C-alpha positions, -999 to +999 in steps of 0.1 A: -284+179+064-297+208+085-334+209+092-354+237+075-378+258+095-403+283+081-412+311+105-444+329+098-444+360+121-456+395+114-437+412+143-403+420+128-384+420+161-399+386+171-392+372+137-356+384+138-351+370+174-364+336+163-344+335+131-312+345+149-316+319+177-327+290+155-300+299+130-274+297+158-289+264+168-280+250+134-313+252+116-318+267+081-345+294+086-368+313+062-392+339+074-423+356+061-448+380+076-481+371+060-504+341+063-510+339+026-472+339+019-468+313+047-494+291+030-477+294-004-442+286+010-454+258+033-473+241+004-440+236-014-433+209+011-396+218+015-397+226+052-392+202+082-412+225+106-435+255+105-434+279+134-463+303+130-479+332+149-517+329+153-526+365+146-513+371+111-523+396+083-537+382+051-547+348+067-546+340+103-523+313+116-551+287+122-567+293+088-533+291+072-526+258+090-560+244+081-554+252+044-520+235+046-535+204+061-563+204+035-537+205+008-522+173+021-490+188+036-481+170+068-452+192+078-452+195+116-463+229+129-459+248+162-482+277+169-469+308+188-496+330+203-504+355+230-538+338+232-532+312+259-565+299+273-573+262+273-598+268+245-572+288+225-548+259+227-574+233+219-584+254+188-548+254+177-543+217+181-576+210+164-565+231+134-536+208+128-508+221+150-484+196+167-477+220+196-488+253+209-466+277+228-479+308+246-461+342+243-440+354+260-420+322+258-385+310+268-363+303+238-350+273+257-385+259+259-391+266+223-360+246+212-370+218+236-404+216+220-389+217+185-366+188+196-395+169+209-414+173+176-384+161+156-380+131+180-416+121+173-411+125+136-379+105+135-387+078+160-425+078+162-425+079+200-411+094+231-379+087+249-375+079+286-355+102+308-320+087+314-304+088+348-269+085+333-253+102+303-221+093+286-200+111+260-170+091+249-150+083+281-170+109+301-197+095+324-223+116+342-246+103+369-276+126+371-289+112+404-256+111+423-245+143+404-211+128+399-187+130+369-161+105+360-136+105+330-115+074+324-122+063+359-111+095+375-137+116+395-141+152+385-154+176+411-178+202+397-198+230+413-236+231+410-236+255+381-208+236+363-227+204+367-259+219+353-239+233+323-223+200+316-256+181+318-271+205+293-242+201+270-243+163+273-280+162+266-271+179+233-239+160+227-225+164+192-247+195+186-238+231+188-252+248+219-254+285+216-247+311+243-284+322+240-295+287+248-271+284+278-280+318+292-317+309+292-314+273+304-286+276+330-289+313+342-326+319+333-317+350+314-341+359+286-317+387+274-280+391+268-266+406+300-236+419+280-211+399+300-188+369+293-205+348+320-209+318+297-174+319+284-159+321+319-179+291+331-171+271+299-134+279+305-135+265+340-155+235+329-131+228+301-101+228+323-116+203+347-127+180+319-095+181+299-065+188+321-045+155+324-064+139+295-050+134+260-082+142+240-102+174+241-140+170+246-154+205+249-150+223+216-155+260+207-175+265+174-164+300+163-193+324+159-219+298+171-212+283+205-199+251+221-201+214+214-195+185+237-181+156+216-152+132+212-150+142+175-127+172+168 
């Protein structure tokens, strides 16, 4: 079942950007633009995460979050704010936020922080950083930067390796073009080119030519998925 995220953001363009990106990442997203509306929706307890701006009309983000916690709702929350001093961040965490991200932010960092929150919720702890990744018969050595499939070495360029590593860290999940542009190319905008598709095509040929089973799948209208499952 897809996670449900409530976005409380009064800037329409930012709310649309977040809703689009998180929707592409596979989340079910609902937005509202007022702190009082956010309090009402969050109090229903149907969301897995609240992503809220700090400066909101009706009720500011910290007051909203404080009221949510006072009502006994433990839904994890991430505050987005242009207020980024140490004291600002401390105030946000003391109000009941699980994380605090300063605007302007990278969408890739946002999704990484969301993933970290859900890992803590699901497993009650943090995970160590692996030095090797495997997806089916594909093995990736992050230290040696080598790739092997069914015992056969696959030569990749630096960008191809970084792209494969990112896909492998999200194995089984849909990785959107927006996420790859930000993480691999450090683009925080769409350059209007097919740079992602070109690199994915090259990577797919190297990973699949001479092997019976595909491993890098296109998810139409969404992105790509590294998986042994069709």
